[in-house]
N, C-alpha and C positions, 0 to 999 in steps of 0.2 A: 504493500500500500504506500502511496505517495505521502511523504512526510511534509508537514507544513508547520512552521513555528507557531506556537500557541494552541496547538491541537494535538492531543494524544489519543491513539487508538490501540486498544489491546483486545485480543480474542482469546477466551479461555472457556472451556467446557460448554461450548455452544453459545456463549454470550459475548457480544462485541460491546466493550465499554468505550464510549466516546467522551473524552474529558476536555472541556474548554480550559485551557491552561495559560491564562494571562492574569494571574491573581492580583498583580499590582495595578491592573486596569479593570478590575471586577469582571474579567473575562470578556471584555468588549471585543467585538468582531472587526476583523480587517477584511479587505477585499479577498485576500488569499484564503482566509478561513471560511468565508461565505462560499467561495467557489469549491473548496475542498469538501465542505459539508454537503453541498448540492450533489457532488459526484459520489460521495461515499454511500448515500442512500440508494443510488443506482447500483453500485458495486455489491452492496450487501444482498441484493435480490438474487444474485447468481453465485454467491459465496457459500458453499455448502458447509463451511465451518460455523456459520452464523445462523442461529435459530431465533435469537432475541437480541435487541439492541437496548443498551442503557445509555442515556445522555445525561451528563452531570458536569459540574464545574469544580475547579480547584480554588480553595481559599474561601473568602467570605461571601462571594457572589456566585450565582448560577451563570447569569449573563446580563450585562447592562445594556445590550444592544450595540449598535454601530459605534465604533470609536469616534469621538468628537473630532480629533485631529486627523486621524488616518483615513476616515471615510467622509464625515461631514465637511471637514475642511477642504477636501478634494471635490466633493460633489458640487459645492457652490460655484466652482469654476467650469462645470460641465455645460455642454449644450444639450438640446433636447434629445438627440439621438443617443449620446452616451448615457444620459440620465435614464432614458427609457430602458436601455440595455441593462443597467444596474438594477433597476426596479424589477425587471423581469427575472433577473438572476435570483434575487431574494425570494421571489414568488416560486421559482422553480425548486428551491430548497424545500419549501413547504409541500409543493406538489409531490416531490419525490419521497418525502416522509409518509405522506398519505398513501401513495401508490405501493410502497413497500409491503409485500404480503407476509410480513413478519412483525410481531409485536414490538413496539417501542415504548420504553419506560423512561420518563423524565424523573431523575432523582434530583430534586430542586434543593440544593444545599444552602442557598442564600437568595438575595433579591434577583428576581427575573423581571427585566424591564425592556420596553420597546420590542425589538426583534427577539430578544431573549424570552419575553413573555409569549410571543407567537410560536417560537420553537417548542416551548413547554406545552402550549395549547395543542400543537399539532401531534404531539405524542399520543399514544393510545391510553396510557395510564400515567398518573402523576402522583408521586410520593414526595412530600416536602418535609424539610426540617422545620421545627417550631421556629417562628420568627421570620421564615422565608416569605417575604411579601411578593406580590406580583403587580405590575403596573403596565397598562397599555398606554404609554405616555406620548404617543405620536403628536397629539394636538398641542402638547406643551412645548413642542419645538417647531410649531407652525405647519405641521403636516396633517393630513387627514387621518383620523383614527382607523379608517378602513385600509389597512395595509397588510400585505402578505397573507391575505385570507382571513384576517381577524374578524371582519364584519360578517363573514360567512360562517366561520366555525364557532365563535364565541356565543352567539344567540342560541345555537344548538346545544351548548353545554350548560349555560346559566339562564337562558330565557332572554327574550328580546328586550324587556324593560331594563333588566340589570345590565345586559350587554351595552345597551345604549348609554346608560350612566357611566359605565367603565370606559367606553371609547370616547365619549364627549369630554369628560373631565380629566381622564388620564391619571386619576388618583391611585395611590397605593391601596391594595387590598391585603389585609393581614392574612396570615396563614390560617388562622381560625375561621375568618369569614370566607376565605377561598374554599376551605373544606366544607363549610356549611352550605355554600352555594353549589357544591359538586364540582368545582373547578379543580380542586385537589381531591384525589381519591382517599388519601390518608396523610395525616401529619404525625410525625414521630420525633423523638429526640434526635438532635443532630448527629450524635455519635452512633446512632442506630440506623441512619439513613441508608448507607450503602449496603449494609447487611440485609435490611428489609427489601431494598430494590433487588438485590441478588437472589433473595429467597423467592420473590415473585418470579424473577427471570428463570430460576431453576425449575419452578413448577411448570412454566410455559415450555421450557426446553424439553422436559419429559413428557409433554402433552403431544397430541396428534398435530404436528406442524402444518400438514396439508389442510386439515380442517380449520385450524386457527387462521391460516391465511385466507381461506374462503370466507370465514366469519368477518374478518376485517374488510375484505373486498365488498361484501354485501352491506356492511355498515356504511361504507362510503357511498355505494350506489343508491342506497335507500334514502340518502339525504335529499335526493331530487326526484324520488319516485312516489307515485300514488300507491295506496294500499293494495289494490289488485295487482298492479305490476310487481310490487314488492313480494307479495305472496307467490306469484308465478316464478320470480327469480329464485326465491328460497326453495321452491319445489325442485327446480332444475339443479340448483347447487347441492341440495340434499341427496338427490339421485346420484350425482357424481361422487359424493362422499360415501354413500352406501356401497358404491362399486369399488371404493379404494381398499387397499390392504389393511389400513388401520382399523376400519370398521370390523373386518373379519378377525383381526387380531384381538379386538375387544371380546368378541364372542368366544374365541378359543380360550382366552384368559379367564373368562367368566366360568366356562364349563370346567376348566382345570383348576379353578380356585387359586389363581395366581395373579399378580399385578400385570397389566398389559405392558408390552414393550413396543411402543409406537415408533415407526421409522419414517413417518411423513410421506408415505406412499399410498 
């Protein structure tokens, strides 16, 4: 895997851990980090070593968004074409996270702000350390709160009214409030964050990865589907899963009274 300063990637026991590693800058993003993250989530799709992805940060912050000097300071000199290319690249990162047919867990160790908040939002599951606030602060820097898919994804997680408040004001949401709203799946003590995330990841690694990928794909597709189309898509997907080896393995394990050994086939 291509190495980029400020980003660490490690694969172990089926889990790829992606660590934003600029702790002195609260893990703010550079152009290179954005581009590498965008590409990583494409590469993970065909990397058989990877069954689950954890995204986390080093130090006090999860990710504070685009670096003020290295990104914003450059963007203000751009013309329309280059500015559009950058905006599309940031959106492609979120597209690739959602397209990945493998679960993504955001282990939010500290403040997630701006683009960092959307990266956390785009994950499938979010575990946060106590005190790890989240803020979609785009309007505070003179930008639309609808960035990188935030206006699409956030209302579907917390509801339209609360999402509108969060995107218009850009205020910090505490870890307790984020959990109450369903934005965080779970809040834990900071020293337990990675162990909790890895425990969830290991459960998913041991699960039927083909079926998990199908589940994520349908969750994405259903965001824009009516009920009857959704039910038809689920029937087709379930048929495929019932023809897969993992479903047959479950039956064999049940009959033989042993744990199933899923292989994602």
